[in-house]
C-alpha positions as CSV (number, residue, x, y, z in Angstrom):
1,M,-19.3,4.2,-16.7
2,N,-22.9,5.2,-16.3
3,N,-24.1,7.7,-13.7
4,E,-25.3,4.9,-11.4
5,E,-21.8,3.6,-11.2
6,A,-20.0,6.9,-11.0
7,R,-17.8,7.4,-8.0
8,S,-16.4,10.6,-6.5
9,L,-13.0,10.7,-4.9
10,I,-12.6,13.3,-2.2
11,V,-9.0,14.4,-1.6
12,S,-7.9,17.1,0.7
13,R,-5.4,19.8,-0.3
14,S,-3.1,18.5,2.5
15,V,-3.0,15.0,0.9
16,L,-2.0,16.7,-2.4
17,R,0.6,18.8,-0.7
18,Q,2.1,15.8,1.1
19,T,2.1,13.8,-2.1
20,H,3.9,16.6,-3.9
21,E,6.4,16.9,-1.0
22,Y,7.1,13.2,-1.1
23,F,7.8,13.3,-4.9
24,Y,10.2,16.2,-4.7
25,P,13.5,14.3,-3.8
26,Y,12.8,11.9,-6.6
27,F,12.4,14.8,-9.0
28,E,15.8,16.0,-7.9
29,A,17.2,12.4,-8.4
30,G,15.6,12.2,-11.8
31,V,13.7,8.9,-11.2
32,E,10.0,8.0,-11.3
33,T,8.3,7.2,-8.1
34,A,4.9,6.3,-6.8
35,C,2.6,6.2,-3.8
36,F,-0.9,5.0,-3.1
37,W,-3.9,6.7,-1.7
38,F,-5.9,4.7,0.7
39,G,-9.2,5.5,2.4
40,V,-12.8,4.6,2.8
41,E,-15.8,4.2,0.4
42,E,-19.4,4.6,1.2
43,A,-22.3,4.9,-1.2
44,R,-20.0,5.6,-4.2
45,V,-18.1,8.3,-2.3
46,Q,-14.4,7.6,-1.7
47,I,-12.4,9.6,0.8
48,V,-8.6,9.6,0.9
49,T,-7.2,9.3,4.4
50,T,-3.7,8.0,4.0
51,I,-0.7,8.1,1.6
52,A,1.2,4.8,1.6
53,V,4.6,4.2,0.1
54,P,5.8,0.6,-0.4
55,A,9.4,-0.2,-1.3
56,L,10.0,0.7,-4.9
57,F,12.6,-0.1,-7.5
58,Q,13.0,3.1,-9.5
59,T,14.7,4.2,-12.7
60,A,14.5,7.4,-14.9
61,G,11.8,5.7,-17.0
62,N,9.7,3.6,-14.7
63,Y,9.2,2.1,-11.2
64,R,8.3,-1.3,-9.9
65,V,6.6,-2.1,-6.5
66,D,8.3,-4.7,-4.3
67,P,5.6,-7.4,-4.0
68,D,6.5,-8.2,-0.3
69,S,6.3,-4.6,0.7
70,W,3.0,-4.1,-1.2
71,R,1.5,-7.1,0.7
72,R,2.6,-5.5,4.1
73,V,1.1,-2.1,3.1
74,V,-2.2,-3.6,2.1
75,A,-2.4,-5.8,5.2
76,R,-1.7,-2.8,7.4
77,M,-4.3,-0.6,5.7
78,R,-6.9,-3.4,5.9
79,R,-6.5,-3.6,9.7
80,F,-7.8,0.0,9.7
81,G,-10.6,-0.8,7.3
82,L,-8.9,1.2,4.4
83,I,-8.9,0.2,0.8
84,T,-6.7,1.3,-2.1
85,L,-8.4,4.2,-3.9
86,A,-5.7,5.3,-6.4
87,Q,-2.1,4.8,-7.4
88,V,-0.3,8.1,-7.9
89,H,3.0,8.1,-9.9
90,T,5.3,10.4,-11.7
91,H,6.5,10.5,-15.3
92,P,9.7,12.0,-16.9
93,F,9.7,15.4,-18.4
94,D,9.3,14.3,-22.0
95,Y,6.5,11.8,-21.4
96,G,3.5,13.8,-20.2
97,V,0.6,12.2,-18.4
98,K,-0.4,9.3,-20.7
99,H,-0.3,5.8,-19.4
100,S,2.5,3.7,-20.8
101,F,2.2,0.0,-21.6
102,I,4.3,-0.6,-18.4
103,D,1.8,1.5,-16.4
104,D,-1.0,-0.7,-17.7
105,E,0.9,-3.9,-17.0
106,R,2.1,-3.0,-13.5
107,S,-1.0,-1.2,-12.2
108,Y,-2.3,-2.1,-8.8
109,S,-5.7,-3.2,-10.1
110,T,-7.7,-3.7,-13.3
111,A,-11.1,-3.5,-11.5
112,A,-13.6,-1.1,-13.0
113,G,-13.3,2.3,-11.5
114,S,-9.7,1.9,-10.4
115,L,-7.7,5.2,-10.6
116,S,-4.2,6.0,-11.7
117,I,-3.0,9.5,-11.3
118,V,0.0,10.6,-13.3
119,W,2.1,13.6,-12.1
120,P,4.2,15.0,-15.0
121,D,7.8,16.2,-14.8
122,Y,8.8,13.8,-12.0
123,G,6.4,15.5,-9.8
124,S,8.4,18.8,-9.8
125,G,5.5,21.2,-10.0
126,F,1.9,21.5,-9.0
127,D,-0.7,24.2,-8.5
128,Y,-3.1,22.2,-6.4
129,R,-5.6,21.9,-9.2
130,L,-6.2,18.8,-11.3
131,A,-5.5,20.4,-14.7
132,S,-1.9,19.5,-14.8
133,L,-2.4,15.8,-13.8
134,G,-3.4,12.8,-15.9
135,V,-6.3,10.9,-14.3
136,H,-6.8,7.4,-15.7
137,E,-9.7,5.1,-14.8
138,V,-10.4,1.5,-15.7
139,R,-13.4,1.3,-18.0
140,D,-14.4,-2.0,-19.7
141,G,-11.0,-3.5,-18.6
142,V,-9.0,-0.7,-20.2
143,W,-7.2,2.3,-18.6
144,E,-8.7,5.5,-20.1
145,L,-7.4,9.0,-19.7
146,L,-10.3,11.1,-18.4
147,T,-11.3,14.3,-20.1
148,S,-11.0,17.5,-18.2
149,A,-14.8,17.4,-17.4
150,E,-14.7,13.8,-16.4
151,R,-11.6,14.4,-14.2
152,E,-13.3,17.3,-12.4
153,Q,-16.4,15.2,-11.8
154,R,-14.5,12.1,-10.6
155,I,-12.1,13.9,-8.2
156,K,-13.1,16.6,-5.8
157,I,-10.4,18.6,-4.0
158,V,-11.5,19.9,-0.6
159,D,-10.0,22.2,1.9
160,D,-8.8,20.6,5.0
161,F,-8.8,23.9,6.8
162,A,-11.7,26.1,6.1
163,D,-11.4,29.6,7.6
164,F,-14.5,31.7,7.2
165,R,-13.5,34.8,9.2
166,W,-13.6,38.0,7.2
167,A,-10.8,39.5,9.3
168,I,-9.0,38.9,12.4
169,R,-10.1,41.3,15.1
170,S,-8.5,42.0,18.4
171,G,-10.4,40.6,21.3
172,G,-10.9,41.6,24.9
173,I,-13.0,44.2,26.6
174,S,-13.0,47.7,25.3
175,D,-12.7,50.8,27.6
176,S,-16.3,51.8,26.9
177,E,-17.8,48.7,28.5
């Protein structure tokens, strides 16, 4: 993808935290799971606003999205003007973050620029950086695992609460005033 086509996906730390929290019970159950990030796109900048979870059929080695549930999710998101920005799913402990042929076949889209994020170890751990995740993007009709540099350029993690105080000071009026 050339620089003119390059997109940036903006995702807040709270979306990452909520995604990780959603994955945790499935880690405990030992099954793969998935969710989808929806949001808006303007001038090649995509901003995640919503995590959506359709009904899933899950096993230790894969998951499948219920088609009727997926249609309801997409219809609901469209009512708010939101589009699918990424599928996010887990893999078993021994598989890592590469896309399997099932991931390729069952992906939500094959449109150029579509994203698929793979969380290893059934989503059990995360340090709120991208280094431990596999980020795949459709390029020339094929899902490609992004390099570390490409991943950092494609996805920007932003703080959803930015506190710039140096220190918390007591307030009120002092006796000298």
